[in-house]
C-alpha positions as MATLAB code, in Angstrom:
seq = 'XXXXXXXXXXXXXXXXXXXXXXXXXXXXXXXXXXXXXXXXXXXXXXXXXXXXXXXXXXXXXXXXXXXXXXXXXXXXXXXXXXXXXXXXXXXXXXXXXXXXXXXXXXXXXXXXXXXXXXXXXXXXXXXXXXXXXXXXXXXXXXXXXXXXXXXXXXXXXXXXXXXXXXXXXXXXXXXXXXXXXXXXXXXXXXXXXXXXXXXXXXXXXXXXXXXXXXXXXXXXXXXXXXXXXXXXXXXXXXXXXXXXXXXXXXXXXXXXXXXXXXXXXXXXXXXXXXXXXXXXXXXXXXXXXXXXXXXXXXXXXXXXXXXXXXXXXXXXXXXXXXXXXXXXXXXXXXXXXXXXXXXXXXXXXXXXXXXXXXXXXXXXXXXXXXXXXXXXXXXXXXXXXXXXXXXXXXXXXXXXXXXXXXXXXXXXXXXXXXXXXXXXXXXXXXXXXXXXXXXXXXXXXXXXXXXXXXXXXXXXXXXXX';
ca = [
     -22.193   64.434   31.153;
     -23.386   61.496   33.236;
     -20.072   59.710   32.707;
     -18.125   62.811   33.788;
     -19.937   62.856   37.115;
     -19.019   59.251   37.956;
     -16.032   58.651   40.254;
     -13.533   55.943   39.303;
     -15.204   53.023   41.075;
     -18.652   53.907   39.720;
     -17.174   54.258   36.211;
     -15.808   50.708   36.419;
     -19.310   49.454   37.234;
     -20.814   51.507   34.379;
     -18.291   50.113   31.895;
     -19.024   46.581   33.070;
     -22.758   47.179   32.569;
     -22.107   48.400   29.017;
     -19.876   45.406   28.263;
     -22.621   43.056   29.416;
     -25.369   44.911   27.543;
     -23.541   45.427   24.230;
     -21.818   42.360   22.713;
     -20.189   44.600   20.096;
     -18.046   46.214   22.814;
     -14.883   44.442   23.949;
     -12.288   45.131   26.621;
      -8.568   44.681   26.034;
      -6.005   45.312   23.366;
      -6.706   44.357   19.785;
      -4.844   44.835   16.545;
      -6.637   47.217   14.203;
      -6.954   46.493   10.524;
      -6.166   49.209    8.019;
      -9.493   48.426    6.417;
     -12.262   49.556    8.776;
     -15.781   49.440    7.530;
     -17.691   50.503   10.641;
     -17.907   54.264   10.291;
     -20.724   54.268    7.800;
     -23.208   57.046    8.289;
     -25.820   55.272    6.162;
     -28.933   54.069    7.922;
     -30.507   50.667    7.603;
     -34.174   50.695    6.756;
     -36.767   48.632    8.542;
     -39.375   49.355    5.928;
     -40.861   46.375    4.159;
     -40.015   46.284    0.468;
     -41.444   44.403   -2.427;
     -37.957   43.981   -3.872;
     -36.568   40.481   -4.022;
     -34.237   39.684   -1.110;
     -31.422   38.999   -3.509;
     -31.602   42.636   -4.741;
     -30.301   43.865   -1.347;
     -26.712   45.054   -1.894;
     -24.581   44.991    1.267;
     -22.093   47.531   -0.065;
     -24.648   50.327    0.197;
     -24.657   49.891    3.993;
     -20.911   49.682    4.458;
     -18.129   52.174    3.949;
     -14.458   51.574    3.239;
     -13.507   54.860    4.866;
     -10.876   54.381    7.569;
     -11.818   55.826   10.939;
      -9.417   57.261   13.533;
      -8.056   54.808   16.068;
      -9.459   56.796   19.006;
     -12.974   55.970   17.815;
     -12.325   52.282   18.404;
     -10.285   52.226   21.595;
      -9.151   54.207   24.612;
      -5.870   52.749   25.811;
      -3.750   55.578   27.179;
      -2.714   53.328   30.061;
      -1.453   49.807   30.340;
      -3.645   47.250   32.044;
      -0.767   46.786   34.496;
      -0.886   50.408   35.676;
      -3.457   49.596   38.343;
      -4.256   46.555   40.419;
      -7.851   45.721   39.554;
      -8.106   42.786   41.914;
     -10.904   42.948   44.486;
     -10.115   41.433   47.900;
     -12.465   38.677   48.962;
     -14.258   39.092   52.277;
     -13.659   36.504   54.924;
     -13.213   36.114   58.648;
     -15.352   36.522   61.734;
     -17.838   39.342   62.300;
     -18.345   41.230   65.564;
     -21.731   39.543   66.144;
     -20.258   36.088   65.436;
     -17.543   36.781   68.029;
     -20.191   37.526   70.663;
     -22.242   34.454   69.737;
     -19.147   32.275   70.053;
     -18.634   33.586   73.581;
     -22.295   32.925   74.397;
     -21.856   29.316   73.326;
     -19.293   28.918   76.087;
     -21.785   29.982   78.758;
     -24.051   27.506   80.529;
     -27.383   28.609   79.088;
     -30.556   26.674   78.421;
     -31.489   26.261   74.759;
     -34.285   28.841   74.958;
     -32.112   31.308   76.905;
     -29.336   30.869   74.324;
     -31.791   31.562   71.497;
     -32.985   34.760   73.228;
     -29.453   35.867   74.046;
     -28.346   35.322   70.443;
     -31.352   37.323   69.270;
     -30.308   40.153   71.592;
     -26.769   40.003   70.221;
     -28.198   40.306   66.707;
     -29.680   43.666   67.710;
     -26.330   45.079   68.852;
     -24.937   47.632   66.395;
     -21.391   48.008   65.087;
     -20.491   50.362   67.957;
     -21.419   47.667   70.464;
     -24.673   49.252   71.681;
     -28.162   47.809   72.066;
     -30.195   50.714   70.723;
     -33.637   49.028   70.850;
     -36.041   49.085   73.759;
     -36.235   45.730   75.522;
     -40.028   45.730   75.305;
     -39.733   45.895   71.504;
     -37.405   42.890   71.609;
     -39.936   41.008   73.769;
     -42.640   41.683   71.162;
     -40.374   40.708   68.242;
     -39.467   37.420   69.891;
     -43.131   36.582   70.317;
     -44.193   37.507   66.766;
     -41.181   36.351   64.750;
     -39.691   33.514   66.807;
     -42.691   32.253   68.737;
     -40.675   32.665   71.941;
     -42.470   34.214   74.887;
     -40.436   35.915   77.609;
     -40.627   38.982   79.858;
     -38.544   42.056   80.645;
     -36.991   40.550   83.786;
     -35.664   37.546   81.871;
     -34.412   39.798   79.094;
     -32.593   42.003   81.624;
     -30.974   38.888   83.113;
     -29.744   37.666   79.740;
     -28.581   41.150   78.786;
     -26.387   41.188   81.893;
     -24.809   37.954   80.615;
     -24.060   39.647   77.297;
     -22.667   42.705   79.071;
     -20.197   40.414   80.807;
     -18.706   39.377   77.456;
     -15.693   40.911   75.751;
     -15.100   43.651   74.790;
     -15.994   45.446   78.068;
     -18.969   47.765   77.636;
     -20.672   45.709   74.930;
     -24.465   45.551   75.090;
     -24.804   48.954   76.776;
     -27.902   50.998   76.058;
     -26.268   54.399   76.590;
     -22.826   55.973   76.808;
     -23.200   56.262   80.574;
     -23.941   52.546   80.935;
     -21.094   51.677   78.529;
     -18.511   53.598   80.598;
     -19.927   52.250   83.885;
     -19.635   48.645   82.634;
     -15.991   49.165   81.687;
     -15.150   50.781   85.023;
     -16.857   47.941   86.886;
     -14.495   45.476   85.188;
     -11.485   47.643   86.033;
     -12.407   48.029   89.707;
      -9.454   46.647   91.643;
      -9.153   48.801   94.724;
      -7.728   51.731   92.761;
      -9.222   54.906   94.359;
      -9.092   56.771   91.033;
     -11.156   54.046   89.325;
     -13.678   54.038   92.185;
     -13.949   57.835   91.978;
     -14.379   57.645   88.198;
     -17.158   55.102   88.744;
     -18.929   57.444   91.147;
     -18.626   60.329   88.699;
     -20.137   58.294   85.834;
     -22.924   56.826   87.989;
     -23.872   59.914   90.009;
     -22.554   62.998   88.224;
     -22.679   62.085   84.554;
     -24.406   65.323   83.467;
     -21.791   67.427   85.270;
     -19.053   65.299   83.689;
     -20.463   65.780   80.159;
     -20.790   69.534   80.687;
     -17.317   69.705   82.240;
     -18.585   71.393   85.388;
     -15.384   70.502   87.208;
     -15.766   72.852   90.158;
     -19.273   71.586   90.862;
     -18.012   67.973   90.880;
     -15.129   68.827   93.217;
     -17.486   70.583   95.621;
     -20.056   67.770   95.701;
     -17.502   64.949   95.891;
     -15.305   66.910   98.313;
     -12.148   66.202   96.357;
      -9.265   68.331   95.120;
      -8.196   69.057   91.559;
      -5.501   66.334   91.498;
      -7.995   63.642   92.530;
     -10.464   64.773   89.885;
      -7.728   64.854   87.244;
      -6.708   61.253   88.067;
     -10.338   60.093   87.862;
     -10.851   61.850   84.526;
      -7.675   60.229   83.227;
      -9.149   56.818   84.025;
     -12.354   57.749   82.178;
     -10.381   58.991   79.160;
      -8.839   55.515   78.823;
     -12.250   53.923   78.294;
     -13.658   53.075   74.870;
     -16.954   54.852   74.053;
     -17.453   52.483   71.075;
     -16.448   49.007   72.270;
     -17.682   47.395   69.056;
     -14.936   49.184   67.172;
     -12.275   47.455   69.278;
     -13.125   44.105   67.647;
     -11.775   43.814   64.137;
     -14.651   42.850   61.858;
     -12.701   41.149   59.074;
     -15.831   39.689   57.531;
     -16.076   42.817   55.395;
     -13.387   44.230   53.138;
     -11.932   47.547   54.192;
     -13.420   50.422   52.249;
     -10.551   52.369   50.713;
     -10.822   55.628   48.855;
      -9.796   55.241   45.223;
      -8.211   58.490   43.991;
      -9.352   59.657   40.576;
      -6.186   61.724   40.082;
      -2.627   61.534   41.344;
      -0.524   64.676   41.782;
       3.195   64.246   42.362;
       6.215   66.557   42.457;
       9.130   65.764   40.168;
      12.163   68.050   40.052;
      10.161   70.833   41.672;
       7.370   70.598   39.098;
       3.831   69.308   39.524;
       2.798   66.255   37.559;
      -0.834   65.216   37.128;
      -1.884   61.683   36.280;
      -5.368   60.288   35.759;
      -6.048   56.997   37.513;
      -5.532   54.294   34.878;
      -8.971   52.830   35.602;
     -10.437   55.976   34.007;
      -8.812   55.007   30.699;
      -9.915   51.436   29.962;
      -8.881   49.656   26.795;
     -12.116   49.369   24.848;
     -12.602   48.336   21.240;
     -15.130   46.965   18.795;
     -15.644   43.216   19.086;
     -13.594   41.300   16.515;
     -16.526   38.911   16.169;
     -18.860   41.730   15.154;
     -16.295   43.146   12.752;
     -15.996   39.676   11.301;
     -19.742   39.555   10.683;
     -19.641   42.663    8.501;
     -16.522   41.464    6.726;
     -18.257   38.168    5.995;
     -21.317   39.861    4.526;
     -19.318   42.306    2.463;
     -16.908   39.735    1.122;
     -19.698   37.285    0.259;
     -20.659   37.071   -3.359;
     -24.123   37.985   -4.425;
     -26.801   39.849   -2.599;
     -27.926   39.681    1.051;
     -31.172   38.018    1.969;
     -33.886   39.689    4.016;
     -32.789   37.875    7.176;
     -29.184   38.916    6.527;
     -30.359   42.506    6.118;
     -32.058   42.371    9.538;
     -28.931   40.861   11.056;
     -26.808   43.618    9.536;
     -29.092   46.281   10.996;
     -28.714   44.755   14.459;
     -24.920   44.491   14.103;
     -24.607   48.080   12.913;
     -26.759   49.412   15.784;
     -24.597   47.610   18.338;
     -21.381   48.800   16.709;
     -22.655   52.391   16.570;
     -23.557   52.213   20.279;
     -20.107   50.792   21.090;
     -18.368   53.554   19.101;
     -20.467   56.169   20.901;
     -19.549   54.749   24.305;
     -15.817   54.568   23.498;
     -15.943   58.162   22.254;
     -17.798   59.278   25.399;
     -15.140   57.634   27.599;
     -12.424   59.417   25.627;
     -14.153   62.772   26.004;
     -14.565   62.115   29.727;
     -10.810   61.548   30.070;
     -10.023   64.771   28.239;
     -12.472   66.818   30.314;
     -11.231   65.379   33.611;
      -7.583   66.025   32.770;
      -8.258   69.547   31.475;
     -10.303   70.533   34.521;
      -7.981   69.057   37.157;
      -4.837   70.418   35.498;
      -6.415   73.888   35.604;
      -7.277   73.450   39.301;
      -3.718   72.251   39.958;
      -2.204   75.304   38.268;
      -4.648   77.621   40.057;
      -3.609   76.184   43.443;
       0.021   75.577   42.450;
       1.496   77.082   45.629;
      -0.581   74.776   47.802;
       0.200   71.606   45.844;
       3.924   72.417   45.965;
       4.014   73.127   49.709;
       0.973   71.459   51.313;
       0.401   74.639   53.339;
      -3.359   75.268   53.517;
      -2.667   78.948   54.032;
      -1.444   79.009   50.436;
      -4.877   78.021   49.112;
      -6.310   80.782   46.953;
     -10.014   81.674   46.907;
     -11.505   79.582   44.097;
     -15.052   79.052   42.948;
     -16.440   76.907   40.131;
     -16.743   79.913   37.836;
     -13.007   80.641   38.088;
     -12.165   77.238   36.597;
     -15.080   77.228   34.136;
     -13.947   80.556   32.672;
     -10.376   79.329   32.183;
     -11.327   76.120   30.368;
     -14.272   77.724   28.543;
     -16.800   75.221   29.861;
     -20.070   75.453   31.720;
     -20.021   75.723   35.529;
     -22.164   72.578   35.735;
     -19.427   70.618   33.923;
     -16.787   71.714   36.447;
     -19.197   70.842   39.242;
     -19.637   67.333   37.827;
     -15.876   66.856   37.548;
     -15.344   67.929   41.174;
     -18.285   65.938   42.518;
     -17.382   62.859   44.610;
     -13.868   62.656   43.181;
     -10.582   62.416   45.056;
      -7.063   63.527   44.273;
      -4.000   61.895   45.799;
      -1.299   64.431   46.705;
       2.035   64.183   48.561;
       0.133   65.464   51.621;
      -2.802   63.061   51.583;
      -5.895   62.189   49.560;
      -8.626   64.833   49.438;
     -12.029   65.503   47.911;
     -11.543   67.904   45.027;
     -14.410   70.100   46.168;
     -12.498   70.927   49.382;
     -10.140   73.090   47.325;
     -13.004   75.373   46.377;
     -13.740   78.195   48.817;
     -15.195   81.670   48.963;
     -13.009   84.694   49.481;
     -12.816   87.317   52.200;
     -10.823   90.533   52.386;
      -8.156   90.865   55.066;
      -7.019   94.075   56.736;
      -4.537   94.700   53.898;
      -7.311   94.575   51.324;
      -6.157   91.231   49.918;
      -8.524   88.468   48.880;
      -7.945   85.405   51.079;
      -9.579   81.993   51.091;
     -11.996   81.020   53.840;
      -9.965   77.788   54.027;
      -6.969   79.873   55.068;
      -8.997   81.555   57.799;
     -10.294   78.195   59.054;
      -6.736   76.879   59.211;
      -5.599   79.872   61.271;
      -8.655   79.475   63.526;
      -7.880   75.785   64.011;
      -4.237   76.550   64.814;
      -5.239   79.263   67.284;
      -7.525   76.859   69.148;
      -4.791   74.233   69.117;
      -2.369   76.667   70.794;
      -4.811   77.953   73.447;
      -4.479   77.333   77.175;
      -6.812   74.371   77.718;
      -7.423   75.472   81.313;
      -8.807   78.724   79.947;
      -9.963   78.018   76.370;
     -10.768   80.948   74.120;
     -14.389   81.924   73.640;
     -15.712   82.766   70.180;
     -15.514   86.459   71.087;
     -11.873   86.077   72.120;
     -11.105   84.139   68.943;
     -12.726   86.888   66.880;
     -10.475   89.485   68.522;
      -7.411   87.282   67.999;
      -8.155   86.854   64.297;
      -8.658   90.602   63.920;
      -5.214   91.144   65.461;
      -3.802   88.771   62.848;
      -5.397   90.775   60.057;
      -8.641   88.857   59.575;
     -11.671   90.951   60.597;
     -14.113   88.113   61.329;
     -17.300   88.570   63.347;
     -18.002   86.350   66.372;
     -20.915   84.585   64.645;
     -18.666   83.794   61.678;
     -16.065   82.357   64.044;
     -18.792   80.180   65.578;
     -19.870   78.995   62.122;
     -16.316   78.104   61.053;
     -15.640   76.399   64.407;
     -18.724   74.214   63.997;
     -17.743   73.357   60.406;
     -14.365   72.228   61.750;
     -16.104   70.047   64.330;
     -14.598   71.951   67.279;
     -16.794   72.253   70.416;
     -17.446   75.475   72.344;
     -14.867   76.762   74.838;
     -16.549   75.211   77.879;
     -16.328   71.728   76.386;
     -12.658   72.222   75.431;
     -11.687   72.954   79.016;
      -9.216   70.626   80.696;
      -7.823   70.436   84.219;
];
């Protein structure tokens, strides 16, 4: 059950741990002998015996019964099916870029040390989130450098003059103001945008456009031009610098769904089906003991017990991996058939209401098993790569008495907001009435809940000039 819950990348790590911990487990293809002696159900005994060591007969601990191939390997896929190479990290980080620029400034050694320390406190978005007084204290306790707030402010202004514009800001307002200051070139729209950010930031955030026009004594066209200038600014300047010191984190799909000749085809990521087998070296040990003439010594008996324990653990792990593959395929294929219309068209309105119990009942498994399969796993479709759990949704009844998915309602809500007049965006009450007209009797508070889940702000904040 623990293996079922692991996504593909975590499974690779778990398999590697098992390979390192159990020398009887090997990875890769290996020819199987017709004579397998590792499926013995007999148990070795650790009990001391008064019998002579040479009375210990190895054959009583080994069986000539042949075991099925699946117990020794899981190789449904070729090793070439997936690229297992991991890109190496290299390049220059965002902080290193800033420190390089600092090195080009004429700063005293101590000022450079302080400035570099400040740069080290800038986050990935390009902001200095810490209070300067805290930095003053840290410098004194950790670096033995004593400075004051005025000097820190002076050096921070040096940092804020670096590229990208807006770096080193302590708030969004300061970040936008720094960028506008660098753009100031006699353009009246830029100067107006600067005044809005410096003097009327709260009104700007709340989109109180009429209040800004009244106080600034400007018309709608002037305000629109100023807001256009603001919209061109970068609220996260750190993101504008490519940090290629870290590899890009890509989602690894656990399943791949494709359409061939109008039919859906499901494939499990090849990394979920590694080629595992019993170590040839460990098999050789048992073969050596069995083929040897005479009886085993006490030390050989202890060695055999160790070998058998490791082989049993390896067989158990290979079998668990195989069962994981079967469960994953069975569960996802059932989900795919249940949502067949969606996977064929990509239209979210075709998603049927589906809960864990629906799938569990069809495959005759426990709900917790289905939950583990869907947890933290992705499926690659012709329309994008998605978390499997996003296909599960509760149902609601429309005006025709039909059961519809809440995902379908959210999609219609999202489309309705996308089509609204941005000068007069729809309130939650208006959206509720619109959905009712379309056959979805949804209360205003439910509309608000779905809107928040979709990450869509309230009507006032969606307003545009």
